N, C-alpha and C positions, 0 to 999 in steps of 0.2 A: 506622091508629091507631096511634100513634109508637112506636117499640120505646126500653124504658129498662132500661140499664145499668150496672155500674159499671165505670170506668179500672181495671183490674188492679196500677197500680202505685202513682197517687196514690189509689186507693178514692173519687174524688168519681164524684157521680149524673150520669149522662147518660140526654138523650133526644136522639134522630134522628129524621126522620120519611123516611130513605133505607131502599133495600131491602136486605135482609140479605147481608153480605159488602162491603158498600163501605166502602173505607180512609178512615180519616178521625185528624185530630191532637186527641191530647186538648188545650182551652184550658187546662187547670192545670198539668199538667209535660209538656207537647210527645209526649207520646209515642205513636208511630203503632199504631192500636185499627183494628178492623174490627167492622162492625155486626154482633151475633149475630142468629140467627135463634130465640132464646126470649128473649122479654121477662118483666124481670124483674116481680110485684106492684106498683099505682101506688105511689108514697109515702104513709106514714099522713099526716093532716093534724098541723100544728103543736099540741101542748097548749094549749088554750087557760085563760085561771083561771077557778077554782073558782066557778060561779054563789053571789051570795049567799044564804045560806038565810034569810035575814026581816029586815028593820028598814028603814028607811029610811037612805038615802045624803045625805049633806049636799052640796048642789047647790055650793057653793062650793069644796070640795075636789074634784068633777068637772070643772071648769070648771078649777083650775089644774092639774090631771094631764092634760089635754087642751093645753093651752098649749105644757106642757113639752117632751112627747110633738109636737108640730109644731116647736118650737126645734130637739130635735134630728136629726129626719127635714130640715131645711134643710142645718144642719150636713152628715150625712151626705151628703147630694147634691154639697156643694160638696166636700169633702176628698176623699171616697174616690170613686177612681176607679173605670172602668166594667171592669178590668183585675184588680179586687180576688179573690183566691183565695174563692170560693166554699164555704160549709161543706158537708160531708159528706150534710145530709139537703137541700142543692139540687139541681134537675136543669137541666142546661145545654144547649144545643140547640146543635146541631154543625153544620158544613158538609163535606164528601167534599171531598177532596183531589183534585186533577187529576192522575191517572196514567195517562192517558192517553200521552203524552210518554217517548221513551226515558230510561233513567234518564240517561244522559251528557248530556244536554241540561238533567235537571233544574235548578232552582236551590233552593238551599237552603229548607228549610222553614221560612216564619212563622207566626204565630198568624192565623189568620183571622178577621175580625171575624164578630162572634155576637151575638146580644140574649139577656140574662139572664132567663131567668123563673123566678123561685124566690120562696116566702115563706119569710124568714129569722125564726128564734127571735129575741128581742126581748133574752133572757136570754142568749143564747149569743155569746161574744167574737169578737171581727173574729181573723184569722189574718194574719202576719204580711205585709207587704206584700211583693212581687218577692223571695220568699227566694232566698238565694243556690245558684247553681247548683253540686254538687260532682261533677266528674267521679273516677268509679272503676268497676274493672273488678274484681268480687270472684272470689276462688277457686272457689264454689262457683255455681252460676245463681240468675239475680237474683228469676226468677221459679217461682214450685213448678212442677214438672213436670205436667202433664194425659194424663189417659187418653184425650183426645177427641182428634180431628185437626185440625189446626191450620187456621183458617179461610183460603180462596185469598185470593192477595195480587195487585193488579193487579201486574203487572212486564213491560217489553219486554222480551224476547229478541232480541239481534239473532241471526239465522241467517247462514251460510255455506252450508252443504248444506242438504239436505231428507230426506237417507238417514234410514230409518224403522230398528227396531230387526230386522225381521227382514231388510232387505237391509242391515245390518252383521254379523248375524250368517252371513248367505251368504258373505260375503269372508274371515272370520274360519275358517272352514269349510274355505276353500281353502290355508291355512297348512300346514309340513308338521308333520308328528308326531311327537317325538322318546318314544321310551319302552325301557324298561330291557328289557321282556320276560323272554327265557330269560335274563339275566344279574344276574337279581335273586336266585335263591336263590345263585350263587357270591356276590354282596354279603354276604349273610348269614352266608356260610360262610369268607369271610374276618376280618368282623370279628368272629363268636365267635373268631378262633385267634389274633387281634391282642387284642384284651382279654385272652386266657387268660396273653399272655406281656407284659402291662402297656404295650403298643403303643396307640397312638393309631389310631382309624380314621381315615384320610385321607379317606375318602369317594368317591361316585362318581370324583373323578379315578384312583382304580387302575385304571380300567380303559380305559389307558392305547390300547387296541385299536378302541378305537367314534370312529370319524371324526367322526359325527355330535354327538357328547358334545363334541367341540374346540371351543372359542369362548364354550362357556355358560359365566356367569360366577358362580364355584364361591367360598361361602366356607369358608374352611379356618382350622383352630385356634381361638384366641380370639376371630374373628370371628365365626365361627357360632353363638357360645354364650353364650345369656342368661344373665346373675347371678342367684343364687339368688330373691332378693327379687322380682324383673318375672319369673322362671320361675312362682314361686308362686301368683303373682297370676293368670297366665294360666293355666294351670291352674286353678284356682281357679273364674275366673269364665269357662273355657270349657265345665267343665262344668256350670255353672249354667246358660249360654245352651243350651244342649245341650235340657238338661232343659224350659224356656221354649218350645222352639222345638218338641218332643215335647209337649208337654201342649198348643200352638195347634191342631196340628194337623186340621184335620175327618178326620170318620168317612165308610168308603168313599172309593172312587176313590183318586186321586194323591194319594199325601204330602205333602199343601201347606197350613202352616200360615196359619191365619183371621188374619188383619192385624187388625183390631180386637182379639182375645183377645188375641194376640202384645202390642201394644201396650196395653193395658190391665196387663198382666205385668210389663212392662217400667218402667213408668210410673206403675203405682200407687200408688208408696211417695214421700213428698215431700222422701224423702232416698236417694233411686234408687241404686246406686251404677253404675247404666249410663249416669252424667252426670258422670263423674268421668274423666279423662284414661289412670286405668291401664285402663279401660276398653277401650280406642281398638284396639289388635290382636285381643281377641276379639270384638268390634263387624264389625272391618273382614273378618276372615277366613270368620266364620261367615254372615255378610249380604250380602258384597259379591257374593256367585256366587247369588242366589236365584235362581229362574226367575220370582217373583215382582214384579213391578214395585213394588205397594205394598210390598212387604219392603223392596227398596231403597230408596223413598221414605222408610221409616220410620228406614232407616239414616243418611239427610241429616239426616232430623228430630234425631234422637240427637246425631250428631255437633254439630249448628249450638247445641244446649243446652250443649255441653263450652268452657268456656274453654283459650286458650292455642294455642300453634304448631300442636302434634301433632294437632289437631282442623281447625285452617285447611288444614296439608298434607292431613290425610286428607279435605276436602272439595273440594281442589282436584283429587285424584284422582281424585275420584268426578264432578266437573265432566269431567275428559281423557274418560274413560273408560266411563264408564255408557252404554249403549248406548238408552239411552229418555228423550227431547227434554227431557222434562218433569221427568225425575229432574234433568238438569241443569240444568234451569234454577230447581229447590230448591235445588241447589247453591250456583249463582250467586247469589242470596238471600240466599244465609248468608255467601256469600265478602262481598259488597259489602259487610256490616258490621264487618269486621274488618279488623285493618291489612295495607294492601298487599304491604309488604315481607316479610310472611309466607307469601302465595303466590303471589310474584310469578317464584322462581328455577325452582319447578316447570312455570306457564304459558310463562315461555319456553323449559324443557326440550320441554314439549310441542309446540313452533312446531318441532323437530327429529325428532319423531319417525319412526319409518320407516315407519308404517302411518299412511296420509294423515288419515283421518278423525278421528285424536288430533289433529294439527296444526290442522286445520278446529273441532274443539271450541275449543283454546285459543284459537283468532284470536276467537271467537263468546263467553268470558269475556273476555276483556281489552276488547273494544271494547265490552262490555257493563257492565261497573264503569267503564270509560272509566279504565282505566291510562295517563295520557298520561306517565304519567315513564319507560317501560316504550319511548318512541318511540327514544332513539339506542341504545336494546341491540339493537331489530329493525333498525334499519337498518346496523347494524353486522354484524349476523346475516344481511345479503343476498348475502355475499361467501363465503359456509362452504357447500363444496360437497353439492351435494345428498344425500340419504341412497342414492340409487341409484349412488351413483358410489363404488369402492373405496378404499379408504383402505390406509394402510402403515404396520405397526406391527414393532418390532424385536421377534425371537423368539430365543433362543438364537444368540445374534450375525448372527443373517441379517434382513434388510427381506423383510416378507409381503406380500403383498395379500390384503386383507378384506375381507367387506362386513358390514353390519349389517344385520340381520332379521328377523325375529317369528316365534318357531317355537313350538307349543304342546304341553302336556304334560297327559296322562289324568289328575288328580288321582286316580283313586283307585286305580290299575293301577298307580303310581310311586312310591311311599311311602320307598322306600329311596333313593332317588335325590335328594332333598330333607333328608331328617333321616335319623340313626345309628339303627341296631338297638337294644335294649331288654332286658335279659334279668335286669333289678333289676325287681319289683313297688315301688321306690321310688321310682325314677325319675319326675320330673316332665313332665307333660305328656305323657302315655302315652296311646298308642292302638293297635287293634289294623289289623294286615297286610292288606288282601282279599289274597287268591290268588285269579287266575283261573281261571274253572271250578269257584271253590267258593263257595257261600252267603257273601254279603256278612255284615261284621261284624253282631252286633246292636245293636238301639237303645242312645243314648246312656247312657239311662236303666236299663239293668243293668249289674250288676259287670264281665260276661263282656268291656265295651269297653274299658274299663280292665286289668283283673286274670285274667280267664282267655282261653286260648284257645291258639292255636299261636305267629304270629310277631307280636311288639310295635316300635315303634319311639316316639322319645323328641321332642317338638316343639319342647323346650327349647333345640336345636341346630339351625339351618338351614344345608344348601347353599346353595340356590337360593330365591330369596325372585322370588316371580313379581309382572309389574308389573299384571296387572289378571285376573280369572278370572267367565268367564260358564258357564250351563249349554247343552249341544248334545246333538241326541239321537246316539245311537251305529247304527250299521247290524245288529250282531250283540251286545247284549249279555248274552248267553247267562241267568242264574243273578240278572246284575245289572238296574239298572234301565234302561230304555231312553233315557233322560235322565241324560248323567252332569256332571257341573264340569269345566272343562278351565283351567289357567291360561296364562296368553300371555306371555311374557319373549322379551329380545333377545339376539342370539348373533351373536357374529363369526363367518364362515365365510370358512378360507381357502380364496384363489381358485388356481390356476391363471396361469401370467404372459397364455397366450390368452385365457382366462377375465375375466380384468383388462381387458386391450386392448380387448375387445369392448365392455364395460360404460362404458371408458369413452369408447372412439367414440359410443356408443347416447345417451349423455347429452350429451355433445357436441352431438348434431344434435338433440336436444330442446330445450336450451338454459334449461330451466325446468323447474322440478317441484312437484307438488300443494303441496308444504311452504312452497317462494317465493313460493307465489300467497297463501296462505294469511298471510303475512308481510306482502305487498304488501298485504291487506284490512286490517288493522290498521294500514298507517300511512295510508292512505285515508282513512278511519274516525275514526281520533284523531284528525288532522292537516285533516281538511276537505277534501283535494287529492282531488277525485272522479278527476279526468284522471290517469292512470297518467302520473308523471314518471321511469320507468325500470325495469330490473332490480337494478343495482350500487350501492352503498352511495353513491357519488360523486354520482348522480345525485338520491339525496335529501337530499343533505346543506344545501344552500338552507333546508329545513324546521326545522334545528337552530338554535338559538341558537348566535352564533361561538367562545363558550368549551366548545362540548359537541362542533363539528366535532372528528372525527378529523384526526390529523396524518398524515402519508406517515410510513411504516418500510421499512427495509430488506426485498428481495422475498425475502430468505431463511425458508425456512417450516420448522415444528417440528410435531410429531404431540403431539396434546392428549386429553387425557382426562379425565374428574373423576366420581364418585361420590357418590351421594347419601345420604341415612342408611335412607332404605325402598327403596333400589337401583332407584331408579325413573328413566328416560329418560336412560341414559349418553349424553352426548354425546362423540362423538368425530367426529377431523377434522381437517383441514390450515387452520392459520389462520397470518397471520404472527406473527413473532418474538414472543412473551410479553413482558412487562414481569419477570417472572420470567428469563427466559432472558437478557435482556438486563444483568440485577443480576448473573450467573453470570459473562456475561463481564464486567465492569469489576470484580469481585474478581478473576476468576483472572489478571488484567492486574495489578491491583495485586500481587496474589503472588508474579509471575512478575518483576514488572521493579523491585519499590520494593528496598530497601536488603536485604541478607541476615540484617543484625543483628532486623530487622521481623520476619522469615518466622515466628519460632517463635509473637509474638506474634499475629500474624494468623490463623496455621492455630487456636489457641484460639479466637478471635473464631469461625473458620468453623464450629468443632466444637461451640461454645454457641447459633450462631447458629439461628433458628426456623423458616427460610425453606427451602424450596424449593432455591433461589438459591445456597445456602451447600452444599448438598450436591452440587449438579453443577459448583461452581465448585475444590472440593478434588479431582473425580472429572477435572476438564479439565486439573488444573494439576500432578497427581499427574506424569504422564511428564516433566516437564519440570523437575522438583526432582531434588534430587542429595545422600545423606550424609542427615544426623540430619534434616533439614526431609519429606526423601520418608518415611524411616520414622516421621515423627510426623504426616507428615498421611494414609497410611493408616491409622495406629493413628485419627487423629479420623477417618476415614470410615467405616471397622469400626464404631466408637463411635455412631456416627449412625446407624449403618444397622441397628443391634445393637435401637434403642428402637422400632424399629418394630412393628406389627402387626404380624399373620402373612401376612394379605390382601396386605398393602402388600410386605412383606419376599418376597414369592413374584415379584411382579410384578419384583420389582430384579434376581432374578435371570434374567432375558429382557431386561435394558436393553440399552440400543443402546453404552453407555460400558464399556470393558475393568475399569475398575477398581471402577465399580459393582457389575459381575457378581462377579468377588473380592470385594469386599468383603462382600457380600451371601451369599457362600458361608458365608465367616468369622464370620459374625454369624448365621447358624441355626447352628453350633458354638456360639457363644457363650451364644445362646437353651436351648439344649438341646432346639430342636422339631424335634421328630421326624414330624410333620405335612409338614415339607418334604424329607424322604427321597426321593420320587418326583423331585422338580425338580431333588435335586442329584443324582440318578443320571444325568439328564437333561443335565445339564450335563458333565459327562464329556465329551462329544462337543464338546465349545467347541474352536472355534479357535484360542485362545490358552490355552499350556501353564500358565500362571501361575492363569488362572482352574481349568483343571482339575486345579492341583495345590491350590486352596485349597477344590475339590468334594469330591476324598478327602479333604482332612484333616477336614470336618466331616461327611463320612460316618464315619468312623472313631471319631471321638468320640461321635456316636451310635449307632451301632450295636456297638461293640466288637469290629468285626472290618476286614480289611485286605484288598480285591482287589487295589490298586492304582491305577490305574498308576502307576507310578514316573516321574522327570522324564527318565530316559535311554532308557525304552524305548522300541521300534520302533514302526512302525504297526498292524503285526499284532499286537503286547504288547499296546498299546493297547485293541485290538478286544477281543482275549480276556477285560479286567481288565472295559472294559465290560457285557459277556457275561455275568461271573460277578456283577458285581453285580445284574444284570436275573434272572436265574434265581435268586437268593438272594432278593431283594424278591417275586418270583412265589410262590417260596416260601413265605414268610410269611402272603402271603395266601390260600393252599391249603390250610393247615391249620388 
């Protein structure tokens, strides 16, 4: 028996003999639909004219009307084409779309041939033929939310690895766990003492003795703080979402939400607040770490109904990091409907991720969607070092070998590692801190979770952001649940010269890596070159158009780093000299070798420039300038660094260029940024005297005390000054 239903977009009546779940295209508006499981009642017959109540009808009138109707039917047949849009009371038979072929090989959809079976009302006017199609992306979802789960869609997902969720979880449990442990009370005490003296709480960076925390990508100052508007929205939505989750939990057994009940609560309202971009942070934080796969699929479903770049990037993260292949497939389905430029940067960084399965997931998503525009970028990435190879960064004027690695943090037991303590009930996004050995916090639906209890943190400030989160069993949970959330993030762990040498030798023997194999898989699938052409970018240059083939550049290398708004997938490695570095060298030579009378104007241009190259050009040129030009260049460099946010300024304190370290120290004093005090104290050990004196001036300005060292002090006196500053700071933390 055929299934009758309506297109949700144009409301045309449809009829299909195919089985439920078959994908097809609406013959009127070309919307891709799915045959539902339940059929609508048969359409009522078209209304007939009322029968005469009596009296005879003149035969001539009947004959004339019959002739007119016949002529009208012939004209309609000759003029109106078969593709004319059907009225709403018609039913159109449809044929299914062939979805067995891979998506990247699928040709653009066309209107299928069909047979129209309909009874049209004589009195109903015909619709306009071939109405113009207007491409419009609204701010709100174009189709009303539904509390029913979406119908399955035929979709072929390319797979590079076949590991299931259980096997991936086993790999994740092997990574090192980082925990505050006994240092939690110390941080709480330090935070209270600093708040009493009106000093900002610097976060876990105050624990300088914790070697395992060194290299975590901490955010400090304003970079870690949400504005009041987004913070208030996060507080309201996180509370509401916790209430929905709590109400959807099944009675008895483990506390796991019923997916149908949760979906109904989140999508029952046509104006659902969960289908707006403002809901993405709360949805990601509370649903991505669910142990239940259906809950994570619901997260993808919600993100798929939210427009904008933020939702696209969140879907890309789910496609890269979800441990269930079907959940990743659903995220990829949603990504292929969206602008590829919004997800391409994250997918490319996924190919570099130190944990190999993320690189495999990135390769699968890129090839399934068919993102052929990424081929030149992937070809260039072949020459980058593997994640297992040490890289070298500048720290306190010294070159230090580090390794990128994944670490995990127990979410329940390390609240103070990621968020500052809260002592005011009016703080936004406030939550109770669980203490080891004590009962876990009460449910989020009770007032004590937010307002009563011993210790609290505020989540409107975040020092660390995880790349992804999963639920894993804990061996000795005590009073807490055996299954707890773990957050995973990257760390740059310092190495000894012997460790770096060993890892470099091991990488040379291996010659390849899982990440590079994922890149080669992308190239083979997107270019059709099933035979591997090689392992370097030059081997793959022939597949690129001539204008996209890279040119040879000098062999000199520089260290590059980059950050993402979500703190995802930090790309770090050695690469050929970047365009910014080449531009900095050109500007430096222009300033040094140009006429002296033009130096002032060139310095002003570099001061107001928007590129990193302008900063580096000033720093490199300063040692070769004299007199007034030297003073102007140093003032310009300090002014540029003063405009940087706190995290970027902290990085400049460890820059490899002496003038940048000096200017960064002075900029900390100019900004009155007390979050930089620990970094400035560390800078007192710098081997350059001018950098030490700049750090001393900034510290004196920020703290109103001065322990030295003076420029003429001996090494012993400089050591005593450093010890005095360190003791003073530790005293501030312990009060």
